[in-house]
Backbone atoms as SQL, in Angstrom:
CREATE TABLE atoms (id INTEGER PRIMARY KEY, chain TEXT, resi INTEGER, resn TEXT, atom TEXT, x REAL, y REAL, z REAL);
INSERT INTO atoms VALUES
  (1, 'A', 1, 'UNK', 'N', 6.329, 95.121, 17.575),
  (2, 'A', 1, 'UNK', 'CA', 6.858, 94.104, 18.447),
  (3, 'A', 1, 'UNK', 'C', 7.734, 94.784, 19.498),
  (4, 'A', 2, 'UNK', 'N', 7.549, 94.438, 20.739),
  (5, 'A', 2, 'UNK', 'CA', 8.337, 95.013, 21.815),
  (6, 'A', 2, 'UNK', 'C', 9.697, 94.338, 21.884),
  (7, 'A', 3, 'UNK', 'N', 10.691, 95.122, 22.170),
  (8, 'A', 3, 'UNK', 'CA', 12.028, 94.585, 22.364),
  (9, 'A', 3, 'UNK', 'C', 12.376, 94.668, 23.836),
  (10, 'A', 4, 'UNK', 'N', 12.967, 93.624, 24.312),
  (11, 'A', 4, 'UNK', 'CA', 13.369, 93.567, 25.707),
  (12, 'A', 4, 'UNK', 'C', 14.880, 93.443, 25.747),
  (13, 'A', 5, 'UNK', 'N', 15.493, 94.248, 26.577),
  (14, 'A', 5, 'UNK', 'CA', 16.943, 94.141, 26.722),
  (15, 'A', 5, 'UNK', 'C', 17.265, 93.962, 28.206),
  (16, 'A', 6, 'UNK', 'N', 18.372, 93.326, 28.466),
  (17, 'A', 6, 'UNK', 'CA', 18.806, 93.136, 29.850),
  (18, 'A', 6, 'UNK', 'C', 20.314, 93.080, 29.856),
  (19, 'A', 7, 'UNK', 'N', 20.868, 93.250, 31.002),
  (20, 'A', 7, 'UNK', 'CA', 22.320, 93.188, 31.135),
  (21, 'A', 7, 'UNK', 'C', 22.660, 92.320, 32.337),
  (22, 'A', 8, 'UNK', 'N', 23.838, 91.755, 32.301),
  (23, 'A', 8, 'UNK', 'CA', 24.322, 90.900, 33.384),
  (24, 'A', 8, 'UNK', 'C', 25.636, 91.493, 33.878),
  (25, 'A', 9, 'UNK', 'N', 25.762, 91.574, 35.178),
  (26, 'A', 9, 'UNK', 'CA', 26.999, 92.105, 35.738),
  (27, 'A', 9, 'UNK', 'C', 28.170, 91.218, 35.338),
  (28, 'A', 10, 'UNK', 'N', 29.332, 91.816, 35.247),
  (29, 'A', 10, 'UNK', 'CA', 30.517, 91.076, 34.813),
  (30, 'A', 10, 'UNK', 'C', 30.965, 90.029, 35.843),
  (31, 'A', 11, 'UNK', 'N', 30.697, 90.238, 37.076),
  (32, 'A', 11, 'UNK', 'CA', 31.184, 89.323, 38.094),
  (33, 'A', 11, 'UNK', 'C', 30.230, 88.154, 38.357),
  (34, 'A', 12, 'UNK', 'N', 29.154, 88.065, 37.598),
  (35, 'A', 12, 'UNK', 'CA', 28.190, 86.985, 37.783),
  (36, 'A', 12, 'UNK', 'C', 28.681, 85.746, 37.039),
  (37, 'A', 13, 'UNK', 'N', 28.609, 84.600, 37.705),
  (38, 'A', 13, 'UNK', 'CA', 28.996, 83.336, 37.072),
  (39, 'A', 13, 'UNK', 'C', 27.742, 82.520, 36.836),
  (40, 'A', 14, 'UNK', 'N', 27.607, 82.038, 35.630),
  (41, 'A', 14, 'UNK', 'CA', 26.449, 81.226, 35.290),
  (42, 'A', 14, 'UNK', 'C', 26.842, 79.760, 35.353),
  (43, 'A', 15, 'UNK', 'N', 25.985, 78.948, 35.879),
  (44, 'A', 15, 'UNK', 'CA', 26.275, 77.525, 35.974),
  (45, 'A', 15, 'UNK', 'C', 24.994, 76.761, 36.195),
  (46, 'A', 16, 'UNK', 'N', 25.141, 75.459, 36.291),
  (47, 'A', 16, 'UNK', 'CA', 23.948, 74.642, 36.509),
  (48, 'A', 16, 'UNK', 'C', 23.596, 74.618, 37.988),
  (49, 'A', 17, 'UNK', 'N', 22.376, 74.218, 38.246),
  (50, 'A', 17, 'UNK', 'CA', 21.905, 74.136, 39.619),
  (51, 'A', 17, 'UNK', 'C', 22.644, 73.029, 40.358),
  (52, 'A', 18, 'UNK', 'N', 22.863, 71.923, 39.657),
  (53, 'A', 18, 'UNK', 'CA', 23.587, 70.798, 40.237),
  (54, 'A', 18, 'UNK', 'C', 25.061, 70.976, 39.883),
  (55, 'A', 19, 'UNK', 'N', 25.910, 70.912, 40.869),
  (56, 'A', 19, 'UNK', 'CA', 27.325, 71.233, 40.662),
  (57, 'A', 19, 'UNK', 'C', 28.015, 70.286, 39.681),
  (58, 'A', 20, 'UNK', 'N', 27.656, 69.005, 39.673),
  (59, 'A', 20, 'UNK', 'CA', 28.343, 68.036, 38.820),
  (60, 'A', 20, 'UNK', 'C', 27.738, 67.928, 37.417),
  (61, 'A', 21, 'UNK', 'N', 26.640, 68.591, 37.199),
  (62, 'A', 21, 'UNK', 'CA', 25.943, 68.464, 35.918),
  (63, 'A', 21, 'UNK', 'C', 26.617, 69.328, 34.860),
  (64, 'A', 22, 'UNK', 'N', 26.841, 68.731, 33.718),
  (65, 'A', 22, 'UNK', 'CA', 27.422, 69.471, 32.611),
  (66, 'A', 22, 'UNK', 'C', 26.292, 70.060, 31.768),
  (67, 'A', 23, 'UNK', 'N', 26.422, 71.307, 31.419),
  (68, 'A', 23, 'UNK', 'CA', 25.387, 71.986, 30.649),
  (69, 'A', 23, 'UNK', 'C', 25.844, 72.052, 29.196),
  (70, 'A', 24, 'UNK', 'N', 25.004, 71.554, 28.295),
  (71, 'A', 24, 'UNK', 'CA', 25.325, 71.635, 26.872),
  (72, 'A', 24, 'UNK', 'C', 25.086, 73.047, 26.385),
  (73, 'A', 25, 'UNK', 'N', 26.029, 73.535, 25.645),
  (74, 'A', 25, 'UNK', 'CA', 25.908, 74.876, 25.081),
  (75, 'A', 25, 'UNK', 'C', 25.363, 74.737, 23.667),
  (76, 'A', 26, 'UNK', 'N', 24.364, 75.528, 23.356),
  (77, 'A', 26, 'UNK', 'CA', 23.782, 75.492, 22.013),
  (78, 'A', 26, 'UNK', 'C', 24.749, 76.149, 21.046),
  (79, 'A', 27, 'UNK', 'N', 25.151, 75.406, 20.062),
  (80, 'A', 27, 'UNK', 'CA', 26.084, 75.910, 19.055),
  (81, 'A', 27, 'UNK', 'C', 25.330, 76.076, 17.748),
  (82, 'A', 28, 'UNK', 'N', 24.986, 77.304, 17.416),
  (83, 'A', 28, 'UNK', 'CA', 24.181, 77.570, 16.218),
  (84, 'A', 28, 'UNK', 'C', 24.908, 77.162, 14.950),
  (85, 'A', 29, 'UNK', 'N', 26.208, 77.379, 14.881),
  (86, 'A', 29, 'UNK', 'CA', 26.957, 77.016, 13.666),
  (87, 'A', 29, 'UNK', 'C', 27.003, 75.505, 13.475),
  (88, 'A', 30, 'UNK', 'N', 27.170, 74.777, 14.564),
  (89, 'A', 30, 'UNK', 'CA', 27.176, 73.315, 14.474),
  (90, 'A', 30, 'UNK', 'C', 25.824, 72.808, 14.000),
  (91, 'A', 31, 'UNK', 'N', 24.758, 73.378, 14.547),
  (92, 'A', 31, 'UNK', 'CA', 23.405, 72.973, 14.136),
  (93, 'A', 31, 'UNK', 'C', 23.181, 73.281, 12.663),
  (94, 'A', 32, 'UNK', 'N', 23.637, 74.441, 12.205),
  (95, 'A', 32, 'UNK', 'CA', 23.513, 74.802, 10.795),
  (96, 'A', 32, 'UNK', 'C', 24.261, 73.807, 9.915),
  (97, 'A', 33, 'UNK', 'N', 25.452, 73.431, 10.336),
  (98, 'A', 33, 'UNK', 'CA', 26.220, 72.456, 9.560),
  (99, 'A', 33, 'UNK', 'C', 25.521, 71.106, 9.499),
  (100, 'A', 34, 'UNK', 'N', 24.894, 70.697, 10.609),
  (101, 'A', 34, 'UNK', 'CA', 24.148, 69.437, 10.612),
  (102, 'A', 34, 'UNK', 'C', 22.996, 69.494, 9.619),
  (103, 'A', 35, 'UNK', 'N', 22.279, 70.590, 9.621),
  (104, 'A', 35, 'UNK', 'CA', 21.147, 70.737, 8.704),
  (105, 'A', 35, 'UNK', 'C', 21.638, 70.752, 7.262),
  (106, 'A', 36, 'UNK', 'N', 22.718, 71.469, 7.000),
  (107, 'A', 36, 'UNK', 'CA', 23.260, 71.506, 5.639),
  (108, 'A', 36, 'UNK', 'C', 23.683, 70.125, 5.170),
  (109, 'A', 37, 'UNK', 'N', 24.277, 69.345, 6.055),
  (110, 'A', 37, 'UNK', 'CA', 24.678, 67.993, 5.671),
  (111, 'A', 37, 'UNK', 'C', 23.465, 67.132, 5.346),
  (112, 'A', 38, 'UNK', 'N', 22.387, 67.304, 6.110),
  (113, 'A', 38, 'UNK', 'CA', 21.187, 66.498, 5.869),
  (114, 'A', 38, 'UNK', 'C', 20.504, 66.906, 4.563),
  (115, 'A', 39, 'UNK', 'N', 20.488, 68.194, 4.278),
  (116, 'A', 39, 'UNK', 'CA', 19.736, 68.701, 3.147),
  (117, 'A', 39, 'UNK', 'C', 20.554, 68.767, 1.847),
  (118, 'A', 40, 'UNK', 'N', 21.842, 68.591, 1.956),
  (119, 'A', 40, 'UNK', 'CA', 22.697, 68.718, 0.783),
  (120, 'A', 40, 'UNK', 'C', 22.340, 67.665, -0.252),
  (121, 'A', 41, 'UNK', 'N', 22.210, 68.116, -1.463),
  (122, 'A', 41, 'UNK', 'CA', 21.922, 67.179, -2.545),
  (123, 'A', 41, 'UNK', 'C', 23.204, 66.469, -2.932),
  (124, 'A', 42, 'UNK', 'N', 23.050, 65.271, -3.389),
  (125, 'A', 42, 'UNK', 'CA', 24.215, 64.546, -3.871),
  (126, 'A', 42, 'UNK', 'C', 24.725, 65.200, -5.142),
  (127, 'A', 43, 'UNK', 'N', 25.996, 65.039, -5.379),
  (128, 'A', 43, 'UNK', 'CA', 26.612, 65.611, -6.572),
  (129, 'A', 43, 'UNK', 'C', 25.954, 65.065, -7.832),
  (130, 'A', 44, 'UNK', 'N', 25.576, 63.799, -7.813),
  (131, 'A', 44, 'UNK', 'CA', 24.923, 63.210, -8.982),
  (132, 'A', 44, 'UNK', 'C', 23.578, 63.883, -9.250),
  (133, 'A', 45, 'UNK', 'N', 22.854, 64.269, -8.190),
  (134, 'A', 45, 'UNK', 'CA', 21.589, 64.978, -8.374),
  (135, 'A', 45, 'UNK', 'C', 21.819, 66.353, -8.993),
  (136, 'A', 46, 'UNK', 'N', 22.869, 67.026, -8.537),
  (137, 'A', 46, 'UNK', 'CA', 23.198, 68.343, -9.097),
  (138, 'A', 46, 'UNK', 'C', 23.561, 68.215, -10.575),
  (139, 'A', 47, 'UNK', 'N', 24.343, 67.193, -10.911),
  (140, 'A', 47, 'UNK', 'CA', 24.718, 66.990, -12.316),
  (141, 'A', 47, 'UNK', 'C', 23.497, 66.689, -13.174),
  (142, 'A', 48, 'UNK', 'N', 22.595, 65.878, -12.652),
  (143, 'A', 48, 'UNK', 'CA', 21.368, 65.570, -13.390),
  (144, 'A', 48, 'UNK', 'C', 20.588, 66.856, -13.674),
  (145, 'A', 49, 'UNK', 'N', 20.481, 67.699, -12.679),
  (146, 'A', 49, 'UNK', 'CA', 19.770, 68.962, -12.840),
  (147, 'A', 49, 'UNK', 'C', 20.461, 69.855, -13.868),
  (148, 'A', 50, 'UNK', 'N', 21.778, 69.915, -13.824),
  (149, 'A', 50, 'UNK', 'CA', 22.527, 70.727, -14.786),
  (150, 'A', 50, 'UNK', 'C', 22.369, 70.213, -16.215),
  (151, 'A', 51, 'UNK', 'N', 22.370, 68.893, -16.372),
  (152, 'A', 51, 'UNK', 'CA', 22.207, 68.311, -17.709),
  (153, 'A', 51, 'UNK', 'C', 20.827, 68.660, -18.259),
  (154, 'A', 52, 'UNK', 'N', 19.819, 68.545, -17.419),
  (155, 'A', 52, 'UNK', 'CA', 18.457, 68.890, -17.872),
  (156, 'A', 52, 'UNK', 'C', 18.363, 70.355, -18.270),
  (157, 'A', 53, 'UNK', 'N', 18.956, 71.234, -17.453),
  (158, 'A', 53, 'UNK', 'CA', 18.928, 72.666, -17.792),
  (159, 'A', 53, 'UNK', 'C', 19.665, 72.952, -19.089),
  (160, 'A', 54, 'UNK', 'N', 20.791, 72.292, -19.286),
  (161, 'A', 54, 'UNK', 'CA', 21.555, 72.493, -20.522),
  (162, 'A', 54, 'UNK', 'C', 20.753, 72.023, -21.724),
  (163, 'A', 55, 'UNK', 'N', 20.041, 70.906, -21.605),
  (164, 'A', 55, 'UNK', 'CA', 19.195, 70.415, -22.703),
  (165, 'A', 55, 'UNK', 'C', 18.068, 71.400, -22.989),
  (166, 'A', 56, 'UNK', 'N', 17.440, 71.905, -21.949),
  (167, 'A', 56, 'UNK', 'CA', 16.329, 72.835, -22.132),
  (168, 'A', 56, 'UNK', 'C', 16.771, 74.129, -22.788),
  (169, 'A', 57, 'UNK', 'N', 17.985, 74.539, -22.520),
  (170, 'A', 57, 'UNK', 'CA', 18.482, 75.797, -23.085),
  (171, 'A', 57, 'UNK', 'C', 19.201, 75.610, -24.413),
  (172, 'A', 58, 'UNK', 'N', 19.295, 74.369, -24.872),
  (173, 'A', 58, 'UNK', 'CA', 19.902, 74.118, -26.175),
  (174, 'A', 58, 'UNK', 'C', 21.410, 73.978, -26.151),
  (175, 'A', 59, 'UNK', 'N', 22.010, 73.868, -24.987),
  (176, 'A', 59, 'UNK', 'CA', 23.461, 73.676, -24.878),
  (177, 'A', 59, 'UNK', 'C', 23.760, 72.183, -24.855),
  (178, 'A', 60, 'UNK', 'N', 23.575, 71.543, -25.993),
  (179, 'A', 60, 'UNK', 'CA', 23.675, 70.079, -26.035),
  (180, 'A', 60, 'UNK', 'C', 25.111, 69.591, -25.881),
  (181, 'A', 61, 'UNK', 'N', 26.071, 70.357, -26.376),
  (182, 'A', 61, 'UNK', 'CA', 27.475, 69.977, -26.184),
  (183, 'A', 61, 'UNK', 'C', 27.853, 69.965, -24.712),
  (184, 'A', 62, 'UNK', 'N', 27.399, 70.956, -24.000),
  (185, 'A', 62, 'UNK', 'CA', 27.644, 71.015, -22.557),
  (186, 'A', 62, 'UNK', 'C', 26.947, 69.866, -21.856),
  (187, 'A', 63, 'UNK', 'N', 25.720, 69.569, -22.274),
  (188, 'A', 63, 'UNK', 'CA', 24.980, 68.458, -21.677),
  (189, 'A', 63, 'UNK', 'C', 25.713, 67.136, -21.901),
  (190, 'A', 64, 'UNK', 'N', 26.297, 66.946, -23.089),
  (191, 'A', 64, 'UNK', 'CA', 27.058, 65.719, -23.366),
  (192, 'A', 64, 'UNK', 'C', 28.273, 65.609, -22.452),
  (193, 'A', 65, 'UNK', 'N', 28.970, 66.734, -22.270),
  (194, 'A', 65, 'UNK', 'CA', 30.143, 66.719, -21.402),
  (195, 'A', 65, 'UNK', 'C', 29.749, 66.432, -19.953),
  (196, 'A', 66, 'UNK', 'N', 28.661, 67.032, -19.506),
  (197, 'A', 66, 'UNK', 'CA', 28.194, 66.790, -18.141),
  (198, 'A', 66, 'UNK', 'C', 27.740, 65.342, -17.958),
  (199, 'A', 67, 'UNK', 'N', 27.131, 64.773, -18.994),
  (200, 'A', 67, 'UNK', 'CA', 26.733, 63.367, -18.920),
  (201, 'A', 67, 'UNK', 'C', 27.966, 62.479, -18.789),
  (202, 'A', 68, 'UNK', 'N', 29.040, 62.820, -19.493),
  (203, 'A', 68, 'UNK', 'CA', 30.284, 62.058, -19.376),
  (204, 'A', 68, 'UNK', 'C', 30.842, 62.182, -17.946),
  (205, 'A', 69, 'UNK', 'N', 30.772, 63.387, -17.372),
  (206, 'A', 69, 'UNK', 'CA', 31.229, 63.580, -15.992),
  (207, 'A', 69, 'UNK', 'C', 30.379, 62.746, -15.037),
  (208, 'A', 70, 'UNK', 'N', 29.063, 62.728, -15.263),
  (209, 'A', 70, 'UNK', 'CA', 28.164, 61.938, -14.419),
  (210, 'A', 70, 'UNK', 'C', 28.504, 60.450, -14.512),
  (211, 'A', 71, 'UNK', 'N', 28.752, 59.974, -15.714),
  (212, 'A', 71, 'UNK', 'CA', 29.122, 58.553, -15.877),
  (213, 'A', 71, 'UNK', 'C', 30.437, 58.246, -15.164),
  (214, 'A', 72, 'UNK', 'N', 31.412, 59.146, -15.277),
  (215, 'A', 72, 'UNK', 'CA', 32.692, 58.946, -14.577),
  (216, 'A', 72, 'UNK', 'C', 32.497, 58.955, -13.070),
  (217, 'A', 73, 'UNK', 'N', 31.643, 59.848, -12.580),
  (218, 'A', 73, 'UNK', 'CA', 31.356, 59.907, -11.151),
  (219, 'A', 73, 'UNK', 'C', 30.722, 58.606, -10.670),
  (220, 'A', 74, 'UNK', 'N', 29.770, 58.092, -11.431),
  (221, 'A', 74, 'UNK', 'CA', 29.102, 56.845, -11.054),
  (222, 'A', 74, 'UNK', 'C', 30.097, 55.693, -11.047),
  (223, 'A', 75, 'UNK', 'N', 30.959, 55.641, -12.055),
  (224, 'A', 75, 'UNK', 'CA', 31.980, 54.587, -12.087),
  (225, 'A', 75, 'UNK', 'C', 32.894, 54.683, -10.871),
  (226, 'A', 76, 'UNK', 'N', 33.295, 55.907, -10.511),
  (227, 'A', 76, 'UNK', 'CA', 34.164, 56.098, -9.357),
  (228, 'A', 76, 'UNK', 'C', 33.448, 55.673, -8.078),
  (229, 'A', 77, 'UNK', 'N', 32.163, 56.068, -7.945),
  (230, 'A', 77, 'UNK', 'CA', 31.407, 55.693, -6.746),
  (231, 'A', 77, 'UNK', 'C', 31.253, 54.178, -6.638),
  (232, 'A', 78, 'UNK', 'N', 31.000, 53.526, -7.763),
  (233, 'A', 78, 'UNK', 'CA', 30.859, 52.063, -7.730),
  (234, 'A', 78, 'UNK', 'C', 32.162, 51.389, -7.326),
  (235, 'A', 79, 'UNK', 'N', 33.281, 51.965, -7.756),
  (236, 'A', 79, 'UNK', 'CA', 34.583, 51.391, -7.426),
  (237, 'A', 79, 'UNK', 'C', 34.916, 51.593, -5.944),
  (238, 'A', 80, 'UNK', 'N', 34.663, 52.790, -5.450),
  (239, 'A', 80, 'UNK', 'CA', 35.040, 53.106, -4.072),
  (240, 'A', 80, 'UNK', 'C', 33.966, 52.759, -3.043),
  (241, 'A', 81, 'UNK', 'N', 32.724, 52.736, -3.457),
  (242, 'A', 81, 'UNK', 'CA', 31.613, 52.415, -2.558),
  (243, 'A', 81, 'UNK', 'C', 30.740, 51.358, -3.213),
  (244, 'A', 82, 'UNK', 'N', 31.191, 50.104, -3.220),
  (245, 'A', 82, 'UNK', 'CA', 30.457, 49.066, -3.947),
  (246, 'A', 82, 'UNK', 'C', 29.050, 48.807, -3.406),
  (247, 'A', 83, 'UNK', 'N', 28.811, 49.127, -2.153),
  (248, 'A', 83, 'UNK', 'CA', 27.489, 48.925, -1.565),
  (249, 'A', 83, 'UNK', 'C', 26.806, 50.277, -1.419),
  (250, 'A', 84, 'UNK', 'N', 26.656, 50.969, -2.538),
  (251, 'A', 84, 'UNK', 'CA', 26.075, 52.307, -2.534),
  (252, 'A', 84, 'UNK', 'C', 24.663, 52.327, -1.996),
  (253, 'A', 85, 'UNK', 'N', 24.210, 53.536, -1.687),
  (254, 'A', 85, 'UNK', 'CA', 22.903, 53.676, -1.063),
  (255, 'A', 85, 'UNK', 'C', 21.751, 53.551, -2.043),
  (256, 'A', 86, 'UNK', 'N', 21.992, 53.812, -3.325),
  (257, 'A', 86, 'UNK', 'CA', 20.876, 53.768, -4.272),
  (258, 'A', 86, 'UNK', 'C', 21.392, 53.470, -5.668),
  (259, 'A', 87, 'UNK', 'N', 20.586, 52.831, -6.454),
  (260, 'A', 87, 'UNK', 'CA', 20.995, 52.595, -7.849),
  (261, 'A', 87, 'UNK', 'C', 20.907, 53.892, -8.631),
  (262, 'A', 88, 'UNK', 'N', 21.906, 54.147, -9.449),
  (263, 'A', 88, 'UNK', 'CA', 21.950, 55.414, -10.165),
  (264, 'A', 88, 'UNK', 'C', 21.922, 55.206, -11.676),
  (265, 'A', 89, 'UNK', 'N', 22.015, 53.945, -12.107),
  (266, 'A', 89, 'UNK', 'CA', 22.053, 53.670, -13.538),
  (267, 'A', 89, 'UNK', 'C', 20.789, 54.148, -14.245),
  (268, 'A', 90, 'UNK', 'N', 19.643, 54.025, -13.582),
  (269, 'A', 90, 'UNK', 'CA', 18.406, 54.468, -14.213),
  (270, 'A', 90, 'UNK', 'C', 18.391, 55.984, -14.409),
  (271, 'A', 91, 'UNK', 'N', 19.046, 56.727, -13.513),
  (272, 'A', 91, 'UNK', 'CA', 19.141, 58.173, -13.684),
  (273, 'A', 91, 'UNK', 'C', 19.949, 58.504, -14.932),
  (274, 'A', 92, 'UNK', 'N', 21.038, 57.789, -15.138),
  (275, 'A', 92, 'UNK', 'CA', 21.869, 58.039, -16.317),
  (276, 'A', 92, 'UNK', 'C', 21.084, 57.734, -17.579),
  (277, 'A', 93, 'UNK', 'N', 20.330, 56.642, -17.563),
  (278, 'A', 93, 'UNK', 'CA', 19.524, 56.294, -18.740),
  (279, 'A', 93, 'UNK', 'C', 18.470, 57.365, -19.026),
  (280, 'A', 94, 'UNK', 'N', 17.824, 57.872, -17.987),
  (281, 'A', 94, 'UNK', 'CA', 16.807, 58.927, -18.170),
  (282, 'A', 94, 'UNK', 'C', 17.429, 60.196, -18.745),
  (283, 'A', 95, 'UNK', 'N', 18.556, 60.589, -18.184),
  (284, 'A', 95, 'UNK', 'CA', 19.208, 61.817, -18.643),
  (285, 'A', 95, 'UNK', 'C', 19.715, 61.641, -20.072),
  (286, 'A', 96, 'UNK', 'N', 20.268, 60.482, -20.375),
  (287, 'A', 96, 'UNK', 'CA', 20.744, 60.219, -21.735),
  (288, 'A', 96, 'UNK', 'C', 19.580, 60.231, -22.720),
  (289, 'A', 97, 'UNK', 'N', 18.430, 59.684, -22.315),
  (290, 'A', 97, 'UNK', 'CA', 17.249, 59.706, -23.177),
  (291, 'A', 97, 'UNK', 'C', 16.773, 61.138, -23.419),
  (292, 'A', 98, 'UNK', 'N', 16.807, 61.977, -22.385),
  (293, 'A', 98, 'UNK', 'CA', 16.424, 63.377, -22.552),
  (294, 'A', 98, 'UNK', 'C', 17.383, 64.090, -23.498),
  (295, 'A', 99, 'UNK', 'N', 18.660, 63.803, -23.363),
  (296, 'A', 99, 'UNK', 'CA', 19.651, 64.409, -24.250),
  (297, 'A', 99, 'UNK', 'C', 19.426, 63.965, -25.687),
  (298, 'A', 100, 'UNK', 'N', 19.169, 62.681, -25.899),
  (299, 'A', 100, 'UNK', 'CA', 18.905, 62.186, -27.253),
  (300, 'A', 100, 'UNK', 'C', 17.642, 62.796, -27.838),
  (301, 'A', 101, 'UNK', 'N', 16.619, 62.974, -27.009),
  (302, 'A', 101, 'UNK', 'CA', 15.379, 63.604, -27.475),
  (303, 'A', 101, 'UNK', 'C', 15.632, 65.055, -27.861),
  (304, 'A', 102, 'UNK', 'N', 16.439, 65.760, -27.081),
  (305, 'A', 102, 'UNK', 'CA', 16.762, 67.154, -27.405),
  (306, 'A', 102, 'UNK', 'C', 17.558, 67.235, -28.705),
  (307, 'A', 103, 'UNK', 'N', 18.470, 66.278, -28.913),
  (308, 'A', 103, 'UNK', 'CA', 19.227, 66.242, -30.177),
  (309, 'A', 103, 'UNK', 'C', 18.305, 65.978, -31.353),
  (310, 'A', 104, 'UNK', 'N', 17.379, 65.029, -31.196),
  (311, 'A', 104, 'UNK', 'CA', 16.448, 64.701, -32.266),
  (312, 'A', 104, 'UNK', 'C', 15.565, 65.910, -32.582),
  (313, 'A', 105, 'UNK', 'N', 15.140, 66.618, -31.562),
  (314, 'A', 105, 'UNK', 'CA', 14.317, 67.805, -31.769),
  (315, 'A', 105, 'UNK', 'C', 15.122, 68.891, -32.484),
  (316, 'A', 106, 'UNK', 'N', 16.387, 69.048, -32.138),
  (317, 'A', 106, 'UNK', 'CA', 17.234, 70.042, -32.816),
  (318, 'A', 106, 'UNK', 'C', 17.447, 69.663, -34.286),
  (319, 'A', 107, 'UNK', 'N', 17.678, 68.379, -34.527),
  (320, 'A', 107, 'UNK', 'CA', 17.921, 67.916, -35.899),
  (321, 'A', 107, 'UNK', 'C', 16.673, 68.026, -36.760),
  (322, 'A', 108, 'UNK', 'N', 15.500, 67.866, -36.132),
  (323, 'A', 108, 'UNK', 'CA', 14.252, 67.956, -36.887),
  (324, 'A', 108, 'UNK', 'C', 13.919, 69.385, -37.275),
  (325, 'A', 109, 'UNK', 'N', 14.431, 70.309, -36.513),
  (326, 'A', 109, 'UNK', 'CA', 14.114, 71.730, -36.782),
  (327, 'A', 109, 'UNK', 'C', 14.924, 72.309, -37.915);
């Protein structure tokens, strides 16, 4: 791949063609932050993932504690944001069922 380099004299002023027009400057860090905000998973999703991993690895005590944290988080969200964006109770039921299944499998062994 060819590389092209150029230089600009120090006394050169860059501006728009139209004197009154404001030129937007591309801010890479701002754009990165926007993308991160859009792609960031909710904390409840991260907790769900952690609980599943803990169950798969046999750390059932940790999974129970994380489930309690998830329930507390949901209660807090319901209190502070009563018109939440999505129902989360079914996620808690699914994760609790997975935890109970992992416990039953451990007890059967």
